Every structure is written in C-alpha cells, then in structure tokens.
C-alpha positions, 0 to 999 in steps of 0.5 A, a space after each residue: 427270286 425267293 430265297 430260303 435259308 436252310 436250317 434243318 434236314 430230314 434224314 434218309 428214311 432207308 428207301 432205295 434212293 438213299 437221299 435226305 428226304 427234305 430240307 426246312 427253315 423258319 416256317 417252311 419245309 419241302 421235300 428233296 424233289 420239290 427243292 430240286 424242281 424249285 432250284 432248277 426252275 431258277 425261281 428259287 435259291 436255297 442256302 445254308 450259313 457256314 461261319 456266317 457266310 451264305 453257301 448255295 445249295 445246288 443240284 447234282 446228279 450221280 452219273 448220267 442216269 442216276 438220281 439227282 441230289 442236293 449238296 452245297 457249293 465248295 466252301 473249303 470246309 470238309 463237313 457236309 453242310 446239309 447233313 451237319 444241320 439238325 434234324 427238322 422237327 416233325 
C-alpha cells in the first residue's frame, strides 16, 4: 500500500461542488477525485501530521446522493486538519 503524507491543499475554486481541488505533499499532487478513487481502491492511504501524530484522510459523502469529499478521522482537535494546511504551490 502506498502512503502519502499530505502537507498542502489547493482551495476550492468556487465551482458548484464547493470542495477543495486537491492535496499535495513532497513531490506529488492529486486532485480530490483522484484521491477519493485511490482511497476507495484500498491501494493507497493519505494522512496528515497533527502534533506529531498521523491522522488518516478519509472519504465522506453528503447524504445518500451528495458529493463525496475528504476529511480526517476524529482526532480531538477542533480545527479542520486539511483546510489548515498551507496552499499547495502552483
């Protein structure tokens, strides 16, 4: 299984889905749809470091028919772990 540490995010570009556009790390960047497919294939995992501890990135869905999005597992810290990452360089 490939494991990716997420260190940056690409913010929403104000399109209709209102989701971040992608995540990146050391030498890599994937769109949100690529990451969702990679996580759901069970071949890849993504994580962020929160106070030195790994926290998994997971897929959630708004309702039954809503869009899928990325979040992190509950870690007891109120800030959004993905949105608090710096923007990915372009």
